[in-house]
N, C-alpha and C positions, 0 to 999 in steps of 0.2 A: 556680635563680638568683633567683627572686622568690617563693619559697615562703612562703605565709601573709601576703603583703602585700595591702593594699587599694588597688585601682587604679580610676581613672576614664579612660575613653577616649571622646572626643567624635568624632562622625562615625563611629561604630562599626559601623553596620549594612551598610556596603559598602566595597569597594575596599581600600585600605591600612589604614583603620581597622578593618575587619572582620578582616583578617589579624592585626592587633595584638591584638585581643580574643582570638582563638583561641590565639595564641602565648603571651600572658601567662597565660591560663587553663591552658594545657597545662603551663606551668612552675610552677603552684601558686598563682598570684595569684587573689584573689577580685575579679572585674572587674565594674564598673558601667559600662555603655556607653550613650552618649547617641545617640538617633536623633531625627529631626525629624518624619517623616511616615509611614514604612512600618512599622506595628506588626507586620504579618505577617512581613516580612523580619527584624525584630528578634527575634521569637519563634522563628523558624527558627534564627537564630544562637545563641540561648540554648540551644536543644535540641541543636544540633551540639556546642557546648562541653561540655554534659553528657555526650553520647555519648562524648566523648574523655576523660572523667574530670575535667573542669574545671567552674568555676562562673562564670557570666556573667549579670548581671541587666540587662534593658533599662529605660531611663528616657527618657521623652519630654521634649524640651526644644528650644527654639530658642536656639542659642549666642549669637545677637545680643542676647538679653535678659539683662542683668546680674542682675536680680532673680531670674530663673528659674535662672540658673547658681548663685546663692547658695542657692536653695531645694534644688537637687539636692545640693549639698555638705552642707548642714545636715541633709537627710534621711538621707544616708549616715552622718553623724556621730552621728545620733540612735540608730542601731543598732550602730555600730562606733565605737571610741574614737579612730580615727586614719585618715588618708589618706596613703598612702606614695608613690603614683605618680599622675601626671597625664599623659596623652598627648593633645595637642590635634591631632586629625586632621581635623576638620570643615573642608571647603573646597569652593568652587565655581569654575567658570570662566564668564565671559561675554565671550568674545573679540570684538574689533572694532577696526578701525583708529581711531587717535586722532581723526581728523577727523570721523568719524561716530559715535563712541562716545557714548552717551547718558549724562546724569548718573546715571540709574538703574542702568545697567550698571556704572559706576564705583562708586557707593555700595554696591550690593549685594555686590560682591566684597570691598571693603574691610571692610564691616560683618561679613560672615561669616568671612572668612579671618583678618583682623587683629584687629578688635574682638572677635570671638568667642574668639580665643585669649587676648586680654587679659582678657576677662570670667571665664573659668575659672581663669586664673592668679591673678587677684585673689581669686576666691572661695576658693581653697585656700591662699593665701599665709599668712594668719595662723595657720591650723592647723599647717602645716608648720613655720613659724617657732617656734611655741610647743612643738611636740613635738621640736624641734631635729633635724629630719631629713626628707628627702623628695627625690624626683626628678621633675622636669618635663621632658618631651620634646615639643618642638613640631615639627610637620611643616612644613618649608619646601619649597623646590624649587630645582633648578639654574637655573630661570627667573629667580631673584632676581639672578643675575649674568650669565647667558647666555640672555637672553630672545629670543623670536621676534617677528616682526611681529604686531600685533593683540593683544598681551598687556600693554599698559601698566598696566592695572588689576591683573591677576594678578601681574605682576612687582613692582609697587609693594607689594602686600600681602605677598608673600613676603620682599621686602627688609626690610619693616617687622618681620616676624617674626624675621629674623636680628638686627636691632638690639635688639629687645625681649629676645631670648634672652640676648644678651651683657650688656645692662644689668642684667637680673634676676639673672644669674649672679653678677655682682660684688656686687650689693646683698644677696643672700641667702646667699652663701657663709659668712659668719661664723656663721650658724645651721645650717650643714651641710646646706643645701638646694642641690642641684645642678640646673642648668638647661642643657639642650643642645637642639640641633635636628638633625633629619635632613633632608637635601635630596635627594629622589629625582630621577632623570633620567626617561627614558622607561620607564614601568612599564605593564604590561598591566592597565588598569582602564577602567571606563566613562568616566571623566573624560578619559582620553587618547585615546579611540577616534576622535574627530573628527580630531585631528592625525595619528594613525597612518593614518587613512583617506585623508587628503590626500597624504601622502608615500609611503605604501606601504612596500616593503622598502628603499627608498633610505635611510631613517633608520638602518638597520643598518650601512650603509657608514660612517657617522659615529661609530659606537660601537666602540671597540677590541675589546670582547668579542664584537661582531657578533651581538648578540641583544637583544631587549626583556627587561627585568627582570620579575620576578614580585612581587606584593605580599608574599608570604611572605619574600622576601629582604630587603625593607625592614623588615618586622616583627621579624625576628631582630636587626637592629641596634638597633631601638627597645627591645626587651626587654633587650639587653645594657646599653644606656645607662641604663635604668630600674633595673637591678639593682645589687647591692652589688659586683659584679665590676668596675664602672666607677666605683668610689668616689673616684678621683682625677681624674676628667674632669668639667669644667664649663666653660660658656661656649663650647662648640665647635659648629660646624656641619659635620656629617659628610655628605659626598656619597656617595650610593649610586646610581651612574649608569653602571656598566660602563665607565668611563673617558671618557664623552662630554664632560665638561668639560675634558679635556686639550687639546682642539682638534686642529687638523691634519686630514689626510685620508688 
């Protein structure tokens, strides 16, 4: 599906990002994945990808830093002539009720989730436009439209990603660059552990498929959207939530 393509995955050392790295590498892409702090976890992931017959290179960066994002992209282009795929998966949560949320909680989530996505999109945009081809997949969330209490910062950041995705898709389509987003629901990751711990198995009653999703199930959709198999899909936000966003009980 993505054989021989050059891919960048931010937030690649854990959770959904990690699953995306492995799935893209398994399908033949050469993956450069961005991690922020855990060099050990990043090296383990690179080794796991190699064991599965794939190629994944760790790169340290803070997605909030536009200059560093450009350095990462320029470094890859110095050794490779193109960048075909960008997956923006880096994200954090800092939940809290609006009345007690600190400016720092708001700013940190917006800076990482939304500005971090913008930074890497901007860093690859000119290259993808000049090569007349590329696919960008941004990780959104069903929280953008169906948020819970205590998530005003997270919901705002993901809603911003949806808008960014649609606007970029229209802007870049004439140069055959596709931009889509994937909006996971309740997925079994470290990030969702706190919420799952609070509600327990009750959350499954709200999900028509009656189970929590796996990161690998999201990654497969990301790989599809990144691939040439999705060549006529752009500007879309695809929910991967087991039917959670359908509502009802």
